[in-house]
N, C-alpha and C positions, 0 to 999 in steps of 0.2 A: 652389428655382429657377424665375424667371416666363420662360416661352417664349412665351407670348401673353397679351397687355391687351387687355380691352374699354376705351373709353373712353368714359364715360357722359355727355356733353357734347356741344357744338357749338362752331361759328364759330372766334375765335382760338384760344381755349383748347385745344381739340380739336387744333387744326394743332401746337400748341406741344407737347402729349404726344405725339401721333404723332412730331414729330422727335426727341424725346429717345428713344424707345424704339426708333427706328434706330439711334439712335446708342449701343444698348446692344446692338443685334443682337437686340431683340424684336419680335415680331409684332403688328399689331396688328387690332383689329376695330371699325370706327365704326359707332355708331349712329344712325340718324336718322328724322325727321320726314318727311311726304310733302311739306313746304314747303321741305326742305332736301335734297331728293334730288339736288340739282345742284351741291352745297356741295363746297368745297375736299375736308374733311375724308372725304368719300364715295371721292374719287377718289386722297385719298393714303393711306389705309388697306390693308391686306393685303386685308380683307376689309369688307364693310361689310352692314348689315341694317337694312330700315325696321321701326319698330318701332311707329307708329301716324300719326294725323292730327295736324294741326298744333298744336293746342291743348296745350299742356304737360302737363295732365294725362293726357292721350293717348298721350305721346311720352317725354318726358326727366323725366317724373315718374313715370312706370308703372313702376313698381317689378317686377311680375311678370315684364312682357317683357324689361326689362334685363336681369336674372337669370336668367331663360330662355334667352335667345338667348348669355348668357356663359356658361353649362353646356351647350348645344345643340353649341355651336362649339369645346368644350373647351379654354374659356381658363382661365388659372391667376389672373387678376387683373381687378380693377375698378379704373378711377382714374376719380373724381366730376370732376375737374376744379374749378370754380369757380361758387359760384352752383348753382340745380337741389337736387341731392339732396348737395352736397359737405357739409353738416354736420347731415346728417339720420341722427340716432342709431340709427333703427330700421332704415332702409336699411344702415349699416354693419353693424349686427348680423345682418341677414338676408343680407348677404354672406357675411358668415362663417358662418354658419350651414350656408352651401349649398357651404362646403370650400373658398370662394375667398378671396384674399388682397384684403384691403379697403389701399387706398393713400391712407391717413392715419392718423389717430390712433386709439386702442382705442373703439370703440362708447359703453363707460360714459364714458371722457374727453367724447366730443364732447356726451353727455346732461346731463352736467354742467356745462360751460361754455357750452351752447346755451342754458340757462337764465341769464340775465343777473342774475336775483337770487343765484341760488347762484354765478357766477361772482363776485361782487361779494362774498360770504363769502367763497371762497376766498382771493381777494384780502387782504381783511383780515385772515385767517388767517396768510397769508404775511407781513403785516406791511406791506404796500402801502399806502399814504394812498389811499382813495377820496373822493368828492364827497358831501355829506351828502346822505341820500337816506331811503327804506323799505327796512326790512329784508326786506321780504315783497313778494311782488304785493299790489298794492290791493284790498281787499274791495271796497268798494263809493264811493259818492260821499262820504259821511260822512267814511271814512276817508279819502278825497284829500283833504278840507278839513284834517282835523286834520293830518295828514301836512304837507301844504302850510305850516300855520300854525306847524308846528316849525321847518320847515328855509328858512321865507321865500323868497317870491317875487322875481325871477321862477323856475318850476320848469320841467322838461321832462319830459312824460310819454312812456315807451319802451316798444316792446314787450319783454317779458319772453323771447320765444321766438324773437327775431331781432334783426335790425339791418337797415344797408343804407340808414336813413332812413325805413323803412317802420314805421307803427304809433307814428310820433313827433311830438308836439303841444309846443310853447311857450307856456308860459302864463303872462302877465304880472299879472294879478290875478282875485280870487276869480270874477268875474261869469261868466268863460271857461272856468272850471275843468268845470262839467257838459259842455257840450258838447264841449270839446276830450276830455275821457276817453272819452265816446260814440265819436267818431270814431277815436280811438287803439283802443278796442277793436275797433272793427268792420273796421278797416286790418290789425291784427293777426289777427283771426279769419281775414280772407281770403287774407295773404300767408304765414302760418305754422301755420293750422288751430289757433289757441290765442290766446283773447281777453285773456290776463295781461298785464297792466301794470303797471309799477313806476315810480317817482318820484325824480325826482335836483334836486338846485339846478343851475341854469342860470347855466353861464360864461359872461358876454355876450361877450368878446374874447377865445377861449383859441387857442393852438394846437393842431393834431391832429398828433402825433408818435406813429408806432408803431416797434416794437422786431420785427426780422425774428430768428426763430431756428431753428435745426434741434436735433432731440433724436433720440435712437437708442431710445428707451423703457428704457435699461440704463444708464442713469446719465449718458451723454453727453450734454451741453447745451452749444450755443456760440451766441452772438448775432453775425449780421451788420451791427450798427450799427442807425443809424434811419432813417426816412424820414419826408419832413415832410409830410404830406396838406393841408394847411391851406387848399389853395385848391378850394372848393366851392360847389355851386350846389343848393340846397335838400337838402342833407347829403349831396350824392354827390359823389363825390371828382373834379375835372377836371385837376389836375395833382399830380405826386408828385416829390420830390427828395432826394437824401442827396448829403453830410450835411446836415442841417435848418441855414440861416443864422442867424447871432446866438444859438445855445442855447449857454446856458452849459457850460461843461466837465464841472463838477459836477454838474449835473442830468442830464447825458448820462450819463455814467457810474453812477449813482446807478439813472437809468431801466432801464440794460441789466442792471445787478447783480441788480434787483429781478424783471426778468423772467427772468432764468436761475433765480433761486432759486426761484419761482413753478413754473416748468418742471422742474424738481426733485422739487418736492413734488409735483406733479401726476402725476409718473411718464409725462410725456409723450413721445409717440412721432409723428414727421412732421416737418413743416413747419409752423410756426405763427407767429403776430403778436401782441404783445402792444398793445394801443392804449391811450394817455393822452391826456390834454388838461392844456396849460401854460399857466399865467398866472401871470404875472410870474415870482416864483423858487420856483413851487410845482407840483408837478405830481400830476395823479389818474389812477387806473386807471379805463378805461372797458370796456373789455370784452379776449376774448380772440378772435381767428378762429381755429376749429381746422380749418385749412385753408390751401390755398394762396390768395395773393389776386391779384387783377388786375395790382397794380402790383410784382408780383414781381421784372419785370427789371430794375429799378432797384438793387435789392440784389445780383443779378446781376452787374451791372457794375462795381458800386465792389469787389465781393468777389472775380470771378472765378472764381463757383461755377454750376455749372447745379445749381438747386433741386428741379427735375423728376426728374432722374437721381438726386439724393438722397433725395427722397422714395422712389423704387420702390427704390433698393438698401436703405434703412431699413426698409421693409413686409416685406423678404427675411429680415431678424432681422440684418443686418450692422451694425456700431459703427461710429460715426462715425471716419474715419479720420485726425483731427484734432483738435487741442485748441485752447481759446481763442487762447493763445499763438501759435499756427501762423495764425490770420485776420490778414490784412491789408487793410485799407480802402483803395484808393487812387484818389483822385481826385474826380470830381464828375459825378452821373448826375441824369437829370431824363428824365421822363416826361409825354408831352400826349396825352391822349384826345380823338380826332376822334369825335364823335357825330352821327348825323345825328338833323335835326330833322324828317324827311319820311321817309315810306316812299317805294319805286319800285324802278323800272330804273334803276344806276347807267351812265349811259352813257359817260363819261368817268371814270376812275381812273389818275390820276398819283401815285405814293407816291414819298417821298425816298430818297437814298442817300447815298455819298459818305464819307468819313471820319469815322468816331467816331458812325455813324447807323444804328440799328438799327429795323427795321419789324415788329410782329407783326399781321398781319391774315389775314383769311379770303376777301376779297370782290377779284374784277377786274372789268373793265369788261364790264358786259352782264350781272352778277350783281344780282339780286333782293335790296333790302333788306326782309324781311318785317316785317310791323306786329304779328306775333305773338311777338318776342323783344327782347331787349336790343337799342340803339342804335347800341353802337357800330362805327364803320367800322375803324379802325385805332388802335393805340399806336403812337406816335412815341418812341423813346427814344434819348437821345443821353449821349456818355461827354467827358469833358475832363478836363485836368489841373485847373482851379479852376472856380469857378461863373460867374466873369464870361466866360470862354471857351466854359462850356458853354450861356449864353444866347444866345451869339453865335451858336455850332452849331445849338440851335434854330432861332432865329428864322430861319437859312437855310435849315434842312429843310423849315419851315413854308413859306417863299416857292416852293418847289417844288411844294407839294402843289396837284393842279388835279383837283377832284372835280365832274362834271356830271350832272344829272337828279336829284338831290337835296340839298335844303339841308343844311347842317351849322353846328357852332359854331366853323368854323376861323378866323374874323374875330375871335370874340371869345378864341380863343385866344391869337391874335396879340396881339390888345391887352392882355390880363392878363401877360402874358411880356415884353412891352415898357413895360409901366408902370413909374412912377418907384418905386413901393410894392413890386412885386415884385423889382426890381431891387436896392431897397437892404433887402432881405431882413428889412424890420419889418414884418410884416404877420400880419394873424390871419384867421378862418375868414370874416371879411366884407370880403375883398378883392374876389369878385367883385359883390356889390353896391355897392361903391365905384367899382369899374374901369367895370363894363359896366351895370349897372340905374341908376345914376345919369345916363348918359347919354344914355339913352333920353328 
């Protein structure tokens, strides 16, 4: 039984976890850096402890300080949130070894899926299609040249131990390969502590579609439909929606079926997402995110389920109280990420409200947006009976936003959502370039 839980994260996701714990009657401990001492999670949690200075390696990645704090304050569990240590298998193992409950998959599962090469092999073993690519991490430049010649240009280099666009380089011809490989390895080492890189064929204009799942580790697995995450800037997601517009129903069912089968074969526990690239009438496995994702509210709104509460209940050993036939996907949801383009003091912050609008944020007027961390100001999420109405609600919500003191991507988000391409639903991962960059 979890009575007290430490939130090993910051900002809006920490607020989200604290709220879920309150609903469940669980007391919370917030950990924070010196830069976040005045943050909303610190004010909301039952207890709060400073675990280090602003740099992440001294605070939110400081495993020893986090676990020591959890034990000293007699916590029963640790929730890693998203990012930071959420997909760190060593951290999960140390949490378990300390006699605490890790809110997430087993450490062995995280280790397997955290290596993109191993994850591709697991998907292939489960009968899920993958893009042509290297079967192991690239050994050296000669190996990279040979692999690229075999699968054909353009190719994409990816960090084997991470994701989120880090350690990723697109290579269109052999002359670019050496420098791109060096840069990908350097970035992978800096962000993930592992310079290993693998190679895949680069799909020019795919859609990025992911399946949200819940699994109890005891054979129970359900999917909550898909999210379309195709609107991206530099491989970073900007908009997410569910259901995916103009997705063939046969492909939708196949991807959901494959995802459930993969999680069953893995014996997966917790919330997780299987990500695919969709090109014309084919889909290809990309990776598994063995954690909660930033865009999880989209699936919450269309399924009427609280994914954070579900994570906590599963971690306590409870079986899923429903089967796939009990899941009802209703209406349409859209999430818009408002990101800062500069750090500083937010002098004015007016966020939207009204029917069918949800806002997840940790900031208020007077808050300081630190240069040390993620640039997200708020997630604005709407629900509507259908996509046309949903787009109208989101545009109304964005018109209500007023942020002063820092610059944001608000105007770009308005242009994206109002564009003919987005409204028509027939777009791919190059929508941002077509709508925003070509206008400059």
